[in-house]
Every structure is written in C-alpha cells, then in structure tokens.
VOLUMLO-602648 format. One record per residue (C-alpha): residue in three letters; x negated, y, z. Coordinates in Angstrom, 1 decimal. Each point is the difference from the previous one (the first is absolute). Layout:
VOLUMLO-602648
['ALA', [X, Y, Z]]
...
END
This chain:
VOLUMLO-602648
['MET', [-45.8, -24.6, -18.0]]
['VAL', [2.7, 2.2, -1.7]]
['ALA', [3.5, -1.1, -0.8]]
['GLY', [-0.9, -0.6, -3.7]]
['ASP', [-2.8, -2.3, 0.9]]
['VAL', [2.2, -2.0, 2.3]]
['GLY', [2.6, -0.4, -2.7]]
['ALA', [-2.7, -1.0, -2.6]]
['GLY', [-1.5, -2.5, 2.4]]
['ARG', [3.4, -1.7, 0.7]]
['GLU', [0.8, 0.0, -3.7]]
['GLY', [-3.3, -1.7, -0.7]]
['GLU', [0.8, -2.7, 2.6]]
['LEU', [3.5, -0.5, -1.3]]
['TYR', [-1.0, -0.5, -3.7]]
['ALA', [-3.4, -1.5, 0.6]]
['ASP', [0.9, -3.2, -1.9]]
['LEU', [1.1, 1.8, -3.1]]
['ALA', [-2.5, 0.4, -2.9]]
['PRO', [-0.6, 3.6, -1.2]]
['PRO', [1.5, 0.9, -3.4]]
['SER', [-2.3, -0.7, -2.9]]
['ALA', [-1.1, 2.6, -2.5]]
['ALA', [2.3, -1.4, -2.7]]
['GLN', [3.0, 0.3, 2.3]]
['MET', [-0.9, 3.6, 0.9]]
['GLN', [-0.3, 0.9, -3.7]]
['GLN', [3.3, -1.6, -0.8]]
['ALA', [1.8, 2.0, 2.8]]
['GLN', [-1.6, 3.3, -1.2]]
['ALA', [1.1, -0.8, -3.6]]
['ALA', [3.6, -0.7, 1.2]]
['ALA', [0.1, 3.3, 1.9]]
['ALA', [-1.3, 1.9, -3.1]]
['ALA', [2.7, -1.6, -2.1]]
['ARG', [2.7, 1.1, 2.3]]
['ARG', [-1.3, 3.6, 0.0]]
['SER', [0.0, 0.0, -3.7]]
['GLN', [3.8, -0.7, 0.0]]
['GLY', [0.8, 3.4, 1.6]]
['ALA', [0.9, 1.3, 3.5]]
['PRO', [1.6, -2.3, 2.5]]
['ARG', [3.8, 0.1, 0.5]]
['LEU', [0.9, 0.9, 3.6]]
['LEU', [3.2, 0.4, 2.0]]
['GLU', [-0.6, 3.6, 1.2]]
['PRO', [2.2, 1.8, 2.5]]
['ASN', [2.6, 2.4, -1.4]]
['ARG', [1.5, 2.0, 2.9]]
['THR', [2.1, 2.3, -2.2]]
['GLN', [2.2, -2.9, -1.2]]
['ILE', [3.7, 0.4, 1.1]]
['GLU', [1.3, -3.1, 1.7]]
['LEU', [3.6, -0.9, 0.9]]
['ARG', [0.3, -2.4, 2.9]]
['ALA', [3.2, -1.7, 0.9]]
['SER', [0.1, 0.2, 3.8]]
['ASP', [2.5, 1.0, 2.7]]
['LEU', [-0.9, 1.7, 3.3]]
['GLU', [1.4, -2.8, 2.0]]
['SER', [-2.6, -2.5, -1.2]]
['LEU', [-2.9, 2.3, 0.9]]
['LEU', [0.1, -0.7, 3.7]]
['PRO', [-0.1, -3.3, 1.9]]
['GLU', [2.9, -0.9, 2.3]]
['ASP', [-2.0, 0.8, 3.1]]
['HIS', [-1.2, 3.4, -1.1]]
['ARG', [0.1, 2.8, 2.6]]
['ALA', [2.0, 2.2, -2.4]]
['ARG', [2.8, -2.5, 0.1]]
['LEU', [-0.1, 0.1, 3.8]]
['VAL', [0.2, 3.8, 0.0]]
['TRP', [2.9, 0.1, -2.4]]
['GLY', [1.9, -2.7, 1.9]]
['TYR', [-0.2, 2.2, 3.1]]
['VAL', [1.0, 3.2, -1.8]]
['VAL', [3.1, -1.4, -1.7]]
['ARG', [1.3, -1.1, 3.4]]
['GLN', [-0.2, 3.5, 1.5]]
['ASP', [2.9, 2.4, 0.2]]
['LEU', [-1.0, 2.9, -2.3]]
['SER', [3.6, 1.4, -0.4]]
['ALA', [-1.1, 3.3, 1.4]]
['LEU', [-2.3, 0.5, -3.0]]
['LEU', [2.6, -1.2, -2.5]]
['ASP', [2.6, 2.4, 1.4]]
['GLN', [-2.3, 2.9, -1.0]]
['ILE', [0.0, -1.0, -3.7]]
['LYS', [2.3, 2.3, -2.1]]
['ALA', [-0.3, -1.9, -3.3]]
['ARG', [3.0, -2.3, 0.2]]
['GLY', [2.2, -1.8, -2.4]]
['SER', [0.6, 2.1, -3.2]]
['ASN', [-1.0, 3.3, 1.7]]
['ALA', [-2.8, 2.1, -1.5]]
['GLY', [-3.4, -0.5, 1.4]]
['ARG', [-3.1, -2.0, -0.4]]
['ALA', [-0.2, -3.5, 1.7]]
['ARG', [-2.2, 0.0, 3.1]]
['ILE', [-2.7, -2.5, 0.8]]
['ASP', [1.3, -2.7, 2.2]]
['PRO', [-1.2, 0.9, 3.6]]
['ARG', [-0.8, -3.6, 0.6]]
['ILE', [-2.7, 0.2, -2.6]]
['LEU', [-1.6, 3.0, 1.6]]
['PHE', [0.3, -1.5, 3.5]]
['ALA', [-1.5, -3.3, -1.2]]
['LEU', [-2.9, 1.7, -1.8]]
['TRP', [-1.0, 1.9, 3.1]]
['LEU', [0.2, -3.0, 2.3]]
['TYR', [-2.1, -2.0, -2.4]]
['ALA', [-2.4, 2.9, -0.4]]
['VAL', [-0.5, 0.2, 3.7]]
['LEU', [-0.8, -3.7, 0.3]]
['ASP', [-2.4, 0.6, -2.9]]
['GLY', [-1.7, 2.9, 1.7]]
['VAL', [1.2, 2.6, -2.6]]
['GLY', [1.2, 3.3, 1.3]]
['SER', [0.1, 2.3, -3.1]]
['GLY', [3.2, 0.5, -1.9]]
['ARG', [-2.0, 0.5, -3.2]]
['GLU', [-1.9, -3.2, 0.5]]
['VAL', [3.3, -1.9, 0.6]]
['ALA', [1.4, 1.5, -3.2]]
['ARG', [-3.1, -1.2, -1.9]]
['LEU', [0.2, -3.5, 1.4]]
['ALA', [3.7, -0.1, -0.9]]
['ARG', [-1.1, 0.2, -3.6]]
['GLU', [-3.0, -2.3, 0.1]]
['HIS', [0.2, -2.4, 2.9]]
['ASP', [2.1, -3.1, -0.3]]
['ALA', [1.4, 0.0, 3.5]]
['TYR', [1.0, 3.7, -0.1]]
['ARG', [1.4, -0.5, -3.5]]
['TRP', [2.1, -3.0, 1.3]]
['ILE', [1.4, 2.2, 2.8]]
['CYS', [0.9, 2.7, -2.5]]
['GLY', [1.6, -2.5, -2.4]]
['GLY', [-0.4, 2.2, -3.0]]
['VAL', [1.1, 3.2, 1.8]]
['SER', [-2.4, 2.9, -0.5]]
['VAL', [-1.1, 1.8, 3.2]]
['ASN', [-2.0, 3.2, 0.5]]
['TYR', [-1.9, 1.3, 2.9]]
['HIS', [2.4, 2.8, 0.7]]
['ALA', [2.8, -2.4, 0.7]]
['LEU', [-2.3, -2.2, 2.0]]
['ASN', [-1.2, 2.8, 2.2]]
['ASP', [3.4, 1.5, 0.5]]
['PHE', [1.3, -3.4, 1.1]]
['ARG', [-2.8, -0.4, 2.5]]
['ALA', [0.2, 3.5, 1.5]]
['HIS', [3.8, 0.3, 0.5]]
['ASN', [1.2, -3.2, 1.6]]
['GLU', [-1.0, 0.2, 3.6]]
['ALA', [3.5, -0.8, 1.2]]
['LEU', [0.2, -3.0, -2.3]]
['THR', [-3.3, -1.6, 1.2]]
['ASP', [1.0, 0.6, 3.6]]
['GLU', [3.3, -1.8, -0.5]]
['LEU', [-1.6, -2.9, -1.9]]
['LEU', [-2.5, -0.4, 2.8]]
['THR', [2.9, -0.2, 2.6]]
['ASP', [1.8, -2.6, -2.2]]
['ASN', [-3.2, -2.0, -0.5]]
['VAL', [-1.0, -0.3, 3.7]]
['ALA', [3.7, -0.6, 1.0]]
['ALA', [0.3, -2.9, -2.4]]
['LEU', [-3.3, -1.5, 1.2]]
['ALA', [1.1, 0.3, 3.6]]
['ALA', [3.4, -1.5, -0.7]]
['GLY', [-1.6, -2.9, -1.8]]
['GLY', [-2.4, -0.7, 2.9]]
['ALA', [-3.1, 0.8, -2.1]]
['ILE', [-1.1, 2.7, 2.5]]
['SER', [0.6, 0.6, 3.7]]
['LEU', [-0.1, 3.1, 2.1]]
['GLU', [-2.0, -1.5, 2.7]]
['ARG', [-3.1, 2.1, -0.7]]
['VAL', [-0.8, 3.0, -2.2]]
['ALA', [-3.3, 1.7, -0.6]]
['GLN', [-0.2, 3.7, -1.0]]
['ASP', [-2.9, 1.8, -1.5]]
['GLY', [-0.8, 3.3, -1.8]]
['MET', [-2.0, 0.2, -3.2]]
['ARG', [-1.5, 3.3, -1.2]]
['VAL', [0.3, 0.2, -3.8]]
['ARG', [-1.8, 2.7, -2.0]]
['ALA', [2.3, 2.7, -1.3]]
['SER', [0.0, 1.4, -3.5]]
['ALA', [-1.6, 3.2, 1.1]]
['GLY', [-3.5, 1.3, 0.3]]
['ALA', [-1.6, 1.4, 3.1]]
['ALA', [-0.6, 3.3, -1.8]]
['SER', [3.7, 0.5, -0.5]]
['PHE', [0.6, 0.7, 3.7]]
['ARG', [0.2, 3.8, 0.6]]
['ARG', [0.8, 2.3, 2.9]]
['GLU', [3.0, 2.4, 0.1]]
['THR', [-1.8, 3.0, -1.5]]
['SER', [-1.4, -1.9, -2.9]]
['LEU', [3.4, -1.7, -0.6]]
['HIS', [1.7, 3.4, -0.3]]
['GLU', [-2.6, 1.2, -2.5]]
['HIS', [0.4, -3.1, -2.1]]
['LEU', [3.8, 0.3, 0.1]]
['ALA', [-0.2, 3.6, -1.3]]
['GLN', [-2.3, -1.0, -2.8]]
['ALA', [2.3, -2.9, -0.9]]
['ARG', [3.1, 2.3, -0.1]]
['GLU', [-1.9, 2.5, -2.2]]
['LEU', [-0.9, -2.8, -2.4]]
['VAL', [3.6, -1.2, -0.2]]
['GLN', [1.2, 3.5, -0.9]]
['ALA', [-2.7, 0.4, -2.6]]
['LEU', [0.8, -3.3, -1.6]]
['LYS', [3.7, 0.8, 0.0]]
['ALA', [-0.5, 3.3, -1.9]]
['GLN', [-2.4, -1.7, -2.4]]
['ALA', [2.4, -2.8, -0.8]]
['GLU', [2.8, 2.5, -0.8]]
['THR', [-2.0, 1.9, -2.5]]
['ASP', [-1.7, -3.0, -1.7]]
['PRO', [2.0, -1.0, -3.1]]
['GLY', [-1.9, -3.2, -0.9]]
['GLN', [1.6, -3.3, 1.0]]
['ALA', [-3.3, -1.8, 0.6]]
['ALA', [-1.3, 2.9, 2.0]]
['ARG', [3.3, 0.1, 2.0]]
['ARG', [-0.4, -3.6, 1.0]]
['ALA', [-3.5, 0.6, 1.2]]
['GLN', [1.1, 3.1, 1.9]]
['ALA', [2.9, -2.0, 1.5]]
['ALA', [-2.5, -2.6, 1.2]]
['LYS', [-2.2, 2.6, 1.6]]
['LEU', [3.0, 1.7, 1.6]]
['ARG', [1.2, -3.3, 1.5]]
['ALA', [-3.5, -0.7, 1.4]]
['ALA', [-0.2, 3.5, 1.5]]
['ARG', [3.5, -0.4, 1.6]]
['GLU', [-1.0, -3.3, 1.5]]
['ARG', [-3.1, 1.5, 1.4]]
['GLU', [2.0, 2.8, 1.5]]
['GLU', [2.4, -2.5, 1.6]]
['ARG', [-2.9, -2.0, 1.4]]
['ILE', [-1.5, 3.1, 1.6]]
['GLU', [3.4, 1.1, 1.5]]
['LYS', [0.4, -3.5, 1.5]]
['ALA', [-3.5, 0.2, 1.4]]
['LEU', [0.9, 3.2, 1.7]]
['GLU', [3.2, -1.6, 1.4]]
['GLN', [-2.1, -2.8, 1.5]]
['LEU', [-2.5, 2.3, 1.6]]
['PRO', [1.9, 0.7, 3.3]]
['GLU', [0.3, -3.8, 0.6]]
['VAL', [-3.8, -0.4, -0.6]]
['ALA', [-0.7, 3.0, 2.3]]
['ALA', [2.1, -1.6, 2.8]]
['THR', [-1.9, -3.2, -0.3]]
['LYS', [-3.2, 1.9, 0.2]]
['ARG', [1.1, 1.7, 3.2]]
['ARG', [1.1, -3.3, 1.5]]
['ASN', [-3.5, -1.5, -0.7]]
['GLY', [-1.7, 3.0, 1.6]]
['GLY', [-1.0, 1.8, -3.3]]
['LYS', [0.8, 3.4, -1.3]]
['SER', [3.2, 0.6, -1.9]]
['GLU', [-1.8, 2.4, -2.4]]
['ASP', [-2.2, -2.9, -1.2]]
['ALA', [3.0, -1.9, -1.3]]
['ARG', [-0.2, -0.9, -3.6]]
['SER', [2.4, -1.5, -2.5]]
['SER', [-0.6, -1.6, -3.4]]
['THR', [1.1, 1.8, -3.2]]
['THR', [0.0, -3.4, -1.8]]
['ASP', [2.0, -2.1, 2.5]]
['ALA', [1.5, 2.1, 2.8]]
['ASP', [1.1, -3.2, 1.9]]
['ALA', [-3.5, -1.5, 0.2]]
['ARG', [-2.1, 0.5, 3.1]]
['VAL', [-3.7, -0.4, 0.7]]
['MET', [-0.4, -3.3, 1.9]]
['LYS', [-2.9, -2.1, 1.4]]
['MET', [-0.4, -2.9, -2.3]]
['GLY', [-1.2, -3.5, 0.7]]
['ASP', [-3.6, 0.8, -1.1]]
['GLY', [-0.1, 2.9, 2.5]]
['GLY', [0.4, 2.8, -2.6]]
['PHE', [2.7, 2.6, -0.2]]
['ARG', [2.1, 0.2, -3.1]]
['PRO', [3.6, 0.9, -1.1]]
['ALA', [2.2, -3.0, 0.7]]
['TYR', [3.3, -1.4, 1.0]]
['ASN', [0.7, -2.3, 3.0]]
['VAL', [1.8, -3.2, -1.2]]
['GLN', [1.7, -1.9, 2.8]]
['LEU', [0.8, -3.7, -0.4]]
['ALA', [1.7, -2.3, 2.4]]
['THR', [-0.5, -3.7, -0.8]]
['ALA', [1.5, -3.2, 1.5]]
['CYS', [-2.9, -2.0, 1.4]]
['ASP', [1.4, -3.5, -0.8]]
['SER', [0.6, 0.7, -3.8]]
['GLN', [-1.9, 3.2, -0.9]]
['VAL', [3.2, 1.5, -1.4]]
['ILE', [0.1, 3.8, 0.3]]
['VAL', [3.1, 0.9, 1.9]]
['GLY', [-0.6, 3.8, 0.3]]
['MET', [-1.8, 2.7, -1.8]]
['ALA', [-0.5, 3.8, 0.3]]
['VAL', [-2.2, 2.7, -1.4]]
['VAL', [-1.0, 2.9, 2.1]]
['ASN', [-2.6, 2.8, -0.3]]
['ALA', [-1.2, -0.1, 3.6]]
['GLY', [-3.5, -1.3, 0.3]]
['SER', [0.7, -1.6, 3.4]]
['ASP', [2.1, -3.2, 0.7]]
['MET', [0.9, 1.3, 3.5]]
['ALA', [3.7, 1.0, -0.8]]
['GLN', [0.7, -2.8, -2.5]]
['LEU', [1.0, -2.9, 2.3]]
['ALA', [3.5, 0.9, 1.0]]
['PRO', [1.2, 1.1, -3.4]]
['MET', [-1.1, -3.3, -1.6]]
['VAL', [1.6, -2.1, 2.8]]
['GLU', [3.3, 1.9, -0.7]]
['GLN', [-0.4, -0.6, -3.7]]
['VAL', [-0.4, -3.7, 0.3]]
['GLU', [2.8, -0.2, 2.5]]
['HIS', [2.2, 1.8, -2.5]]
['ARG', [-1.0, -2.3, -2.9]]
['LEU', [0.5, -3.3, 1.8]]
['GLY', [2.5, 0.9, 2.7]]
['GLN', [-2.4, -0.8, 2.9]]
['ALA', [-3.5, 0.9, 1.0]]
['PRO', [-2.8, -2.6, 0.1]]
['GLU', [-0.7, -1.6, 3.3]]
['GLN', [-3.7, 1.0, 0.0]]
['TRP', [-1.8, 2.9, -1.8]]
['LEU', [-3.7, 0.0, -0.6]]
['VAL', [-1.9, 3.3, -0.7]]
['ASP', [-3.6, 1.2, 0.3]]
['GLY', [-1.4, 2.6, 2.4]]
['GLY', [1.1, 2.9, -2.1]]
['PHE', [3.7, -0.5, 0.7]]
['PRO', [0.8, -0.4, 3.7]]
['ALA', [0.8, 3.6, 1.2]]
['HIS', [1.8, -0.2, 3.3]]
['GLU', [3.2, 1.7, -1.4]]
['GLN', [0.0, -2.5, -2.9]]
['ILE', [-0.3, -3.0, 2.5]]
['ASP', [3.0, 1.4, 2.0]]
['ALA', [2.0, 0.4, -3.2]]
['VAL', [-0.3, -3.6, -1.1]]
['ALA', [-0.1, -1.6, 3.5]]
['ASP', [3.7, -1.1, -0.1]]
['LYS', [-0.3, -1.3, -3.6]]
['THR', [-3.2, -2.1, -0.3]]
['GLU', [-3.0, -1.2, 2.0]]
['LEU', [-3.1, 2.0, -1.0]]
['TYR', [-3.4, -1.5, -0.4]]
['ALA', [-2.8, 2.6, -0.4]]
['PRO', [-3.5, 0.5, 1.4]]
['VAL', [-0.2, 2.0, 3.2]]
['PRO', [-2.6, 2.8, -0.2]]
['LYS', [-3.0, -0.2, 2.3]]
['ALA', [0.5, 1.8, 3.3]]
['LYS', [-1.9, 3.3, 0.3]]
['PRO', [-2.6, 0.3, 2.7]]
['ALA', [1.6, 1.1, 3.3]]
['LYS', [-0.8, 3.4, 1.4]]
['GLY', [-3.3, -0.2, 1.9]]
['GLN', [-0.9, -3.4, -1.5]]
['SER', [-3.7, -0.5, -0.5]]
['LYS', [-1.6, -0.7, -3.3]]
['ALA', [-0.9, -3.6, 0.9]]
['GLU', [3.6, -0.6, 1.1]]
['ALA', [1.3, 1.5, -3.3]]
['GLU', [-2.3, -2.3, -2.0]]
['GLN', [1.1, -3.0, 2.1]]
['ALA', [3.7, 0.9, -0.6]]
['ALA', [-0.6, 0.3, -3.8]]
['ALA', [-1.6, -3.4, 0.1]]
['GLY', [3.0, -1.5, 1.8]]
['VAL', [-1.7, -0.4, 3.3]]
['ALA', [2.3, 0.8, 2.9]]
['THR', [-1.3, 2.5, 2.6]]
['ALA', [1.6, 1.4, 3.1]]
['ALA', [0.4, 3.5, -1.5]]
['ALA', [0.8, -1.1, -3.6]]
['ALA', [3.6, -0.5, -1.0]]
['SER', [1.0, -2.5, -2.6]]
['GLU', [1.9, 1.2, -3.1]]
['PHE', [2.6, -2.6, 0.8]]
['ASP', [0.8, 1.5, 3.4]]
['PRO', [3.1, 2.2, 0.2]]
['LYS', [-0.7, 3.7, -0.2]]
['ALA', [1.7, 2.8, 2.0]]
['GLY', [1.9, 1.3, -3.0]]
['ASP', [1.0, -3.3, -1.5]]
['THR', [3.6, -0.8, -0.7]]
['PRO', [1.3, -3.5, 0.7]]
['ALA', [-0.3, -0.9, -3.7]]
['VAL', [-3.6, 1.1, -0.2]]
['ALA', [-1.0, -1.7, 3.3]]
['LYS', [1.6, -3.2, -1.3]]
['TRP', [-1.9, 0.3, -3.3]]
['ARG', [-3.3, 0.3, 1.9]]
['GLU', [0.8, -3.0, 2.2]]
['ARG', [1.0, -2.0, -3.1]]
['MET', [-3.2, 0.6, -1.9]]
['ASN', [-2.1, -1.2, 2.9]]
['THR', [1.1, -3.6, -0.7]]
['ASP', [-1.7, -2.7, -2.2]]
['GLN', [3.4, -0.7, -1.6]]
['ALA', [0.2, 3.7, -1.2]]
['ARG', [-3.5, -0.1, -1.4]]
['GLU', [0.8, -3.2, -1.9]]
['ILE', [3.2, 1.6, -1.5]]
['TYR', [-1.8, 3.2, -0.9]]
['ARG', [-2.5, -1.9, -2.1]]
['GLN', [2.7, -0.5, -2.6]]
['ARG', [0.1, 3.8, -0.7]]
['ALA', [-3.1, 0.1, -2.1]]
['ALA', [0.7, -3.3, -1.7]]
['THR', [3.4, 1.5, -1.2]]
['ALA', [-0.3, 3.7, -0.4]]
['GLU', [-3.6, 0.1, -1.4]]
['CYS', [0.8, -2.8, -2.5]]
['VAL', [3.0, 1.9, -1.4]]
['ASN', [-2.1, 3.2, -0.2]]
['ALA', [-2.7, -1.8, -1.9]]
['LEU', [2.5, -1.4, -2.5]]
['ALA', [1.4, 3.5, -0.6]]
['ARG', [-3.5, 1.3, -0.6]]
['ASN', [-0.7, -2.9, -2.4]]
['ARG', [3.2, 0.9, -1.9]]
['GLY', [-1.2, 3.6, -0.5]]
['MET', [1.2, 1.9, 3.0]]
['LEU', [-3.2, 2.0, 0.1]]
['ARG', [1.1, 3.4, -1.2]]
['MET', [3.5, 1.2, -0.5]]
['PRO', [0.9, 0.7, -3.7]]
['VAL', [2.8, 2.4, 1.0]]
['ARG', [0.3, 3.1, 2.2]]
['GLY', [2.5, 0.8, 2.8]]
['LEU', [1.3, -2.1, 2.9]]
['THR', [3.1, -1.1, -1.9]]
['LYS', [-1.8, -1.3, -3.1]]
['VAL', [-2.7, -1.6, 2.1]]
['GLY', [2.7, -1.8, 1.9]]
['CYS', [1.4, -1.4, -3.3]]
['VAL', [-3.5, -1.3, -0.9]]
['VAL', [-0.4, -1.7, 3.3]]
['GLY', [3.5, -1.5, -0.3]]
['LEU', [-1.0, -1.7, -3.2]]
['PHE', [-3.1, -1.4, 1.7]]
['VAL', [2.1, -1.3, 2.9]]
['LEU', [2.6, -1.6, -2.3]]
['ALA', [-2.7, -1.6, -2.1]]
['HIS', [-1.7, -1.4, 3.1]]
['ASN', [3.3, -1.4, 1.4]]
['LEU', [0.8, -1.5, -3.4]]
['MET', [-3.1, -2.2, 0.1]]
['ARG', [0.7, -0.9, 3.6]]
['THR', [3.6, -0.9, -0.9]]
['ALA', [-1.2, -2.2, -2.9]]
['GLU', [-2.0, -2.0, 2.6]]
['LEU', [2.4, 0.0, 2.9]]
['ALA', [3.4, -0.1, -1.6]]
['PRO', [-0.2, -0.4, -3.8]]
['HIS', [3.6, -0.9, -0.3]]
['LEU', [1.0, 3.6, 0.9]]
['ILE', [-1.5, 1.2, -3.3]]
['GLY', [0.9, -3.1, -2.1]]
['TRP', [-3.6, -1.1, -0.1]]
['GLY', [-0.8, -3.7, -0.5]]
['LYS', [-3.0, -2.3, -0.1]]
['GLY', [-2.3, 2.5, -1.6]]
['ALA', [0.0, 2.3, 3.0]]
['SER', [-3.4, -1.1, 1.3]]
['ALA', [-1.8, 0.8, -3.2]]
['ALA', [1.5, 3.5, -0.3]]
['VAL', [-0.7, 0.8, 3.7]]
['ALA', [-3.6, -1.2, -0.3]]
['THR', [-0.6, 2.3, -3.0]]
['ALA', [1.4, 3.0, 1.8]]
['ARG', [-2.4, -0.2, 3.0]]
END
C-alpha cells in the first residue's frame, strides 16, 4: 500500500460517521466560487524586497548578555596594548587620519579564531554582515588590509600577552606547574610542492625575475596613461616580490643542504621554495610529505592551559625539548616539576640539558638486538620476553650519562607509566581543538608571520580556559558557561 492509500484509509476511518455532501450542496459551493471569480483577481500580500526599511536598533541590543563576543571584548579591554597605541601618529589636533582602535582588530581576530575563520577578507565581510562582528566593530569600518597587517606584525605582543595570561592564572591558583605535556603539530604551509627548486633552477628564475623587473621599470617610465601606470605599478610590485622570494630561497639553501648532509643525503639535492622560503617538506600525520611548519605547544596537564609555544621549520621534534623548557621557565619563573613528551623528543643531549630543571617522562626506545643475537632471541626481546642474551631497553647503556640512566630507570616503573598516560589526554586534545578552529593550513608565509597566527590561536584557546577556570580575571560573570560551551 502506498502512502496516499494509507492516508486515504485513515481519513475514511476518521470521518466515517459523516454523511457525504449532497448534490445541492456541491452545486451551491461551485456557484459561490464562480461568483468570487467574477469579482476579479484575489488581493494578496505579496513580498516586496526592494522596499527600503528604517529600523530603530542599537548594536548593544543585538547580542545576549552571555554571548561569546562579549567575552572576547571583556578580555581585550583588560590587556595592555600601549605598545600599539604609541605607534599612532594622529594625536590631538595634529594632521593625520584617525586609526582603527587596535582593540577592535585584536578582538575581531580572537573571535574569528574561535569561529574557525582564518581569512582577512572573510573577517572584513563578516564585520559588515554578522551581528557579533558588527558589535565588536561598534560602527567602525574595517578592511582586510588593516586586519592582515595587524595579524602579521604583532608577534612580540602575542608573546607578551601569553606570558601575562599564564602568569595571572598561576598567581591565582588556576593552574599549577606540577606537570606539563609538550607536543609538535605539523601544519601545512602556504606553498606548493612544485615551488621547491634546486640551486641551479633558483639562479635561473632569479635572473628571469630581475629581467622582468627592469623591463617593467622601463615600461612604466614611458607610459603616460594614469590607469596604465597603476597596472604597471602592480605588475612591478609583484615582480619585485617574486625576486625577493627567490633571493630568500637562495639564502635558505645552505641551511637546507646542511640538514640534508646530517640526514645522510646529498647537499646538491637540497631544494628551497620560491613561494615560502621558510617552509620545509615534512612528514605529515597521514604519512605523506608536504611543505609544512612544526608548531610546538606546551600545555599544563591539570588545566589544559597552553604555557609555551614555538614555531620551527624542522620536521623533527628531537631538538625542541630544552628550548621549550627554558621558555616556560622564563615565562613563569620556574620550570614544571614533570615534563611529558612522546618518543620523538628524548635525544640524550636534550635529556641532559633539562635534567636539573624538570623530571622527564618519555617512552624509552626498544633495545636493538645485541651483536650475535639469534633471530628467535631478537623476536622474544621485541615481544618483551627476557632472555639471557637480550638486554632490556631500561638497562643502563655504556654511553649513558647519569641523567639518561635515571630516565631509563624511571620509565620502568608503574607510576611512570600511569603519569605518562596524561600526555595524550592533554597534548592531543589541545591539538584537536586547534585543528577544529582552523589550524589546518597557514594563511601566511614566513616563520615570523606564522608565529603571529599561532599566537592568536594560543591566546584564543587560553581565553576559553580562563573563562572556565578563573572568569573573574576577565570580568566574566554568570554567563561564562554558555559562552564557553559555544566555543568548543
């Protein structure tokens, strides 16, 4: 039975006790309908989308009291942005155009990060059309040039604000330095694999770029048309930028060649990108190799507050342990009691460097088969079965320093294994939140600009943690739970 038959059957059961209309009643209804049609077309309230409307509404009434935009603004207005204000030349009655309040640009980017928006053009569009972004702007017009410039040139500011943020949380008892987990996250760079070229090819492209710049300069000097001059100026600017990128790629080539030699490769195979010279080809989480940056985050295990961040263009985490411990120690005045990392970090020299500062928890690599060990013994050792000839990875080795030997002994205890389980629950969770907020591909090029983008992600993350752990630090009240929930 089809749906129509089912409906008809139910309708018949529902109105079974009603008598069908008589022929006279049907004729009367048809006559009434004909009479209405003879009176003309029906009058309808049709949509008119060209009608201009004036609505009396203020921006303040557009958002509820617990809206996330209010949380962001409450945080921003409490930060010291005097370094940005000191750069503004338009003061008092002096000549010059008024600048956009840096608090607006900062709040727009923080809110955009929480909203998963990473494009300056998209933020500028939302500032015109979306109520939350309009509320942050407060009637001030913003453009993507101002937004992108703010994001790309404030690395020192974001670093200082991160230090102030974690210091305030630590002073208020919201976080402790008992245990910190560090992890590296490879983020796709804004460069294609085809942009990587060897030294010979780079010199050829540099010569072509310089020839193009000279030709455009000569053409711009002889062209009298204003519109044509503007087009030529744009072409000349693009050609100069390409020339600069190729020159920077050549400057980076010796460093790439040295890395190649350390890894057993040939220095003549070294390649650098003409799009983003700081980017390096790295092995990604899916096993593929693509241009990327290595984003290092150190997170307090008890609160998931990020206490340290760095961006490097080395594909390995092997040399990133000691610098991050030093950074956190500098920010908070002391190093954490325990430091948790995965198997990519614990190089022996790194363990020695942090031994007097923190207690390291990292997996110990499996012991290699001893010389002369049989295949069966090697398989038993890999399976964790002790044999007379097989040495455990936790046993001290001949070249071990006291710090390395103590690390091996520590990781052979049940207590250490229980502590180490917190690494994934902390670091991987923070990485996933960053991915969900759009940290999939960098929208900018160069280590400095990438560091600024990562700094905004870190500040946005810590803002939501502060709203949950210590809302009084940002003047947030009862509506904190709703705003935090919407940001996750």
